[in-house]
C-alpha positions in Angstrom: 80.5 40.1 90.1 83.2 37.4 89.2 83.1 34.0 90.9 86.5 31.8 90.6 88.8 29.7 92.9 91.9 32.3 93.2 92.6 35.7 93.7 94.1 37.4 90.4 97.7 38.6 90.5 100.7 38.0 92.5 100.0 39.7 96.3 99.0 38.3 99.7 95.4 38.5 100.7 94.5 39.3 104.5 90.7 37.7 105.1 88.6 39.3 107.8 85.7 37.4 109.6 83.5 39.6 111.1 83.6 40.1 115.2 79.7 38.6 115.2 80.5 35.3 113.8 80.3 32.3 116.0 83.7 31.1 117.9 83.2 27.7 117.0 84.5 25.9 114.1 81.1 25.5 112.4 80.1 29.1 112.5 78.7 30.3 109.3 80.1 33.0 108.0 82.0 34.6 105.3 85.2 35.9 105.0 86.0 39.5 103.0 89.3 40.5 101.6 90.5 43.9 99.7 92.3 43.1 96.5 93.4 45.9 93.7 90.2 46.8 92.1 87.6 44.4 94.0 86.4 43.0 97.3 86.5 39.3 97.1 84.0 37.1 99.5 84.5 33.4 100.7 82.9 31.0 102.7 84.7 30.8 106.4 84.5 26.8 106.4 85.9 26.3 102.6 89.3 28.9 102.2 90.2 26.9 98.9 86.3 27.1 97.9 84.9 29.3 95.2 85.4 33.4 95.8 83.3 36.1 94.6 84.9 39.3 93.3 83.0 42.4 93.7 83.9 46.2 92.4 84.5 48.0 95.1 81.3 50.3 94.2 79.3 47.3 94.0 80.5 46.0 97.6 79.9 49.7 98.8 76.2 49.7 98.0 75.6 45.8 98.8 76.9 46.9 102.7 74.7 50.1 102.8 71.9 48.2 101.7 72.2 45.7 104.0 73.0 48.0 107.1 69.3 49.8 106.6 68.2 46.3 107.4 
């Protein structure tokens, strides 16, 4: 996992927020975007803030683990 404030490379990211998120502006949620060889995660309330970058396999392991409860 890496942390930064911008995505590497010269491409446009498409950020996705969970449909389980609050519809209000104060919903606590993260947004996720696919980048080459990484999955990027950011705070939905701070789009210009830091990003976390996960290797694809690490993100798959994380989401699989959290889905189990």
